[in-house]
N, C-alpha and C positions, 0 to 999 in steps of 0.2 A: 890912278884910281885908288883910292883906298878899300884895304880889305872888307872894313863897314861898309862901303857903296856897291864893293863886288858883291857883298853877301844881299845887300838890296837890292841888285838889280838882277841877280839871280832867283829871290824869292819872285821878283815878280815877272819874272819869263816863267817859274816854275807854274805860278797860278794862271796864267795866259794860255799854257797850254793845257792848265786844265780845263778850261774853260771850251778853247777848239777841241780837244779829247770829248767832254762833253755831247758836241755839237756832230762829232765826227760817228761819237754811237749811237746818237739815235734815227741818223738819218742809216746805219752801218743796220737797225733793228727792222726798219721799215726793210731796206733792202735783200736782207737773208734772215732769213726767221727762223732758223735751224742755228741755235746758237754753237752746234758742232762742226758750219760750215768754214771750210778751209779761210775762202777771204777776210771772214768775218773776226774769227783767231787771228788772223795776220795784222787788225789790227791794235791788239793788245797784246802785241810782240812787239808791235813799235812801241806800245806806252811800257809795257817792261823794260824798253829798253833806253827810254827817256829818265825812269825810275831813277835805275844805276845810273845814267850820265847827270842827273840830280838825286844824285843822291842824299848832299847836304842840308838839301832842302824839301826835297819829295817827302810826303804826308804818307802815315800809313795807312788811310783811306783807299790810296790809289795802289800800294800793293795789294791790299786787301782784294781791288777789285779785280785786278790780273789773277790773284790766284781763284776768286771766286771762280771767274770764268771759263780756267781751265779747270777747275774741278766742278762746272755743269756739261761742260762739254766733254769730256772724258766719260759723266755717267751719262748724260744723252747715247754715248756708243755712238756705231756707223751710221741705226737710223735710215733713210732716203738716201745715203751717199753712197757711192761707188765705189770701188777698192782702192784705185789713187788719189781719191779725193781723202777717203778717211787715211791714208798714211800721209797725207801731206796735212792734216787737222791733228795725229799723232802727233809729227813732227811739232808742230806749231804750240801743243799742250807742254809737253818738253820742254821743248826753248823755252815758253813765259815762266814753268816751274824752275827749270836752272838759273832762268835771270832774276828772276824773284829771291830765289837761295840767297843767289852768289851775292843779291843787293843789300840784303837783309844781312847776309855774314859780313861784309864789307861795311856796313853803316856801326852793327859792334862791335868792331874792331876801331872803328877810327872812336866810338865812345869812349873807347876803354883807352885810346891812346889821349885823352884829353886828361 
């Protein structure tokens, strides 16, 4: 497979992942109303991991979406969560922030090497 074909395939895969993620987030909003709920944040942790794995084709909008969700969840604070849920949410928030920061740094290094 040529590099061009591989890049095109990765872009198509990323676009499909974005579509699926959108559908998942719509369902998550119905299942968990609060943005700070651990299971809802776990979806964004997974998406942040995908952003990092597909760094060469992931778009800025996806990075921003993950960052924004982490910020909004942190802003909401503990709310109605119990202590264990809040700890889990904080771990997810920190993980999202780290994954996105690392991905953006790696992307910067990739851009510098070209």
